[in-house]
TIVO-684482 format. One record per residue (C-alpha): residue number from 1; x, y, z. Coordinates in nm, 3 decimals, padded with zeros to 5 digits, always signed. Layout:
<rs>
R | gugu | xx | yy | zz
R | NUM | X | Y | Z
...
</rs>
This chain:
<rs>
R | gugu | xx | yy | zz
R | 1 | -00.369 | +02.197 | -00.187
R | 2 | -00.600 | +01.983 | -00.103
R | 3 | -00.403 | +01.685 | -00.045
R | 4 | -00.213 | +01.836 | +00.239
R | 5 | -00.617 | +01.960 | +00.361
R | 6 | -00.677 | +01.601 | +00.377
R | 7 | -00.346 | +01.493 | +00.537
R | 8 | -00.377 | +01.759 | +00.832
R | 9 | -00.692 | +01.571 | +00.977
R | 10 | -00.556 | +01.276 | +00.976
R | 11 | -00.780 | +01.097 | +00.756
R | 12 | -00.666 | +00.700 | +00.586
R | 13 | -00.802 | +00.684 | +00.241
R | 14 | -00.809 | +00.306 | +00.198
R | 15 | -01.008 | +00.039 | -00.014
R | 16 | -01.140 | -00.251 | +00.147
R | 17 | -01.156 | -00.543 | -00.092
R | 18 | -01.393 | -00.720 | +00.136
R | 19 | -01.646 | -00.411 | +00.069
R | 20 | -01.599 | -00.392 | -00.295
R | 21 | -01.627 | -00.752 | -00.347
R | 22 | -02.026 | -00.888 | -00.379
R | 23 | -02.027 | -01.255 | -00.246
R | 24 | -02.029 | -01.423 | -00.553
R | 25 | -01.751 | -01.232 | -00.701
R | 26 | -01.392 | -01.331 | -00.728
R | 27 | -01.117 | -01.072 | -00.668
R | 28 | -00.923 | -01.018 | -00.897
R | 29 | -00.691 | -00.736 | -00.758
R | 30 | -00.431 | -00.671 | -00.475
R | 31 | -00.451 | -00.351 | -00.267
R | 32 | -00.158 | -00.203 | -00.206
R | 33 | -00.159 | +00.059 | +00.096
R | 34 | +00.208 | +00.230 | +00.126
R | 35 | +00.161 | +00.402 | +00.473
R | 36 | +00.404 | +00.728 | +00.601
R | 37 | +00.386 | +00.832 | +00.946
R | 38 | +00.365 | +01.158 | +01.016
R | 39 | +00.436 | +01.344 | +01.380
R | 40 | +00.192 | +01.643 | +01.389
R | 41 | +00.319 | +01.970 | +01.454
R | 42 | +00.207 | +02.066 | +01.801
R | 43 | +00.245 | +01.872 | +02.130
R | 44 | +00.566 | +01.787 | +02.289
R | 45 | +00.748 | +01.418 | +02.134
R | 46 | +00.779 | +01.313 | +02.519
R | 47 | +00.457 | +01.373 | +02.612
R | 48 | +00.172 | +01.174 | +02.458
R | 49 | +00.273 | +01.256 | +02.052
R | 50 | -00.014 | +01.209 | +01.811
R | 51 | +00.088 | +01.058 | +01.509
R | 52 | -00.105 | +01.068 | +01.169
R | 53 | -00.070 | +00.780 | +00.895
R | 54 | -00.110 | +00.908 | +00.537
R | 55 | -00.168 | +00.597 | +00.289
R | 56 | -00.145 | +00.561 | -00.053
R | 57 | -00.361 | +00.281 | -00.161
R | 58 | -00.340 | +00.126 | -00.536
R | 59 | -00.452 | -00.177 | -00.736
R | 60 | -00.278 | -00.466 | -00.908
R | 61 | -00.476 | -00.654 | -01.127
R | 62 | -00.444 | -00.971 | -01.187
R | 63 | -00.767 | -01.057 | -01.399
R | 64 | -00.530 | -01.117 | -01.718
R | 65 | -00.345 | -01.362 | -01.508
R | 66 | -00.362 | -01.772 | -01.462
R | 67 | -00.226 | -01.814 | -01.064
R | 68 | -00.199 | -02.155 | -01.092
R | 69 | +00.083 | -02.145 | -01.354
R | 70 | +00.428 | -02.041 | -01.128
R | 71 | +00.494 | -01.813 | -01.439
R | 72 | +00.171 | -01.590 | -01.365
R | 73 | +00.258 | -01.588 | -01.008
R | 74 | +00.582 | -01.510 | -01.041
R | 75 | +00.426 | -01.211 | -01.291
R | 76 | +00.209 | -01.061 | -01.004
R | 77 | +00.447 | -01.054 | -00.730
R | 78 | +00.645 | -00.828 | -00.973
R | 79 | +00.368 | -00.612 | -01.050
R | 80 | +00.306 | -00.577 | -00.682
R | 81 | +00.695 | -00.474 | -00.588
R | 82 | +00.720 | -00.237 | -00.877
R | 83 | +00.346 | -00.139 | -00.743
R | 84 | +00.505 | -00.115 | -00.422
R | 85 | +00.811 | +00.096 | -00.503
R | 86 | +00.642 | +00.345 | -00.691
R | 87 | +00.421 | +00.392 | -00.428
R | 88 | +00.701 | +00.462 | -00.140
R | 89 | +00.881 | +00.693 | -00.395
R | 90 | +00.582 | +00.902 | -00.417
R | 91 | +00.520 | +00.914 | -00.139
R | 92 | +00.894 | +01.029 | -00.022
R | 93 | +00.881 | +01.254 | -00.354
R | 94 | +00.519 | +01.422 | -00.170
R | 95 | +00.676 | +01.493 | +00.143
R | 96 | +01.012 | +01.688 | +00.045
R | 97 | +01.072 | +01.850 | +00.343
R | 98 | +01.123 | +01.520 | +00.501
R | 99 | +01.343 | +01.336 | +00.210
R | 100 | +01.356 | +00.935 | +00.259
R | 101 | +01.654 | +00.788 | +00.163
R | 102 | +01.741 | +00.480 | +00.002
R | 103 | +01.708 | +00.272 | +00.235
R | 104 | +01.369 | +00.428 | +00.368
R | 105 | +01.207 | +00.349 | +00.058
R | 106 | +01.303 | -00.026 | +00.032
R | 107 | +01.197 | -00.073 | +00.420
R | 108 | +00.894 | +00.093 | +00.285
R | 109 | +00.884 | -00.135 | -00.015
R | 110 | +00.991 | -00.468 | +00.201
R | 111 | +00.676 | -00.399 | +00.441
R | 112 | +00.424 | -00.239 | +00.156
R | 113 | +00.471 | -00.644 | -00.027
R | 114 | +00.472 | -00.841 | +00.293
R | 115 | +00.155 | -00.698 | +00.383
R | 116 | +00.000 | -00.834 | +00.062
R | 117 | +00.132 | -01.206 | +00.130
R | 118 | -00.191 | -01.283 | +00.265
R | 119 | -00.413 | -01.110 | -00.060
R | 120 | -00.214 | -01.336 | -00.297
R | 121 | -00.230 | -01.662 | -00.106
R | 122 | -00.594 | -01.639 | -00.121
R | 123 | -00.570 | -01.524 | -00.481
R | 124 | -00.370 | -01.831 | -00.520
R | 125 | -00.616 | -02.048 | -00.390
R | 126 | -00.893 | -01.942 | -00.565
R | 127 | -00.690 | -02.031 | -00.888
R | 128 | -00.598 | -02.383 | -00.779
</rs>
């Protein structure tokens, strides 16, 4: 399983919108990063245990929306919420040895949505 091989190295795969964006281009997507922290096998938990972070990164496009309209802002927020939930559920299903309960998926979803607020506000400001 190639994914597990990458995960074991502690590799974090992410997309930085600042790198992908040219200076004169508008951002037309919000980057969703759903993390899960796993304790690495090895070292005792009480003595400096090492952690790895695995992220599932997805983009939510708003190229078809006019963010100067509240209805379109609401639609973008719904898309972000849906994608965040799907991402957290996907991470949960990818790691069945340590299943998440419904509360953990909800916590993950809230965290992911909260982490996008700055991007959403920047996108709205650009449209205004």
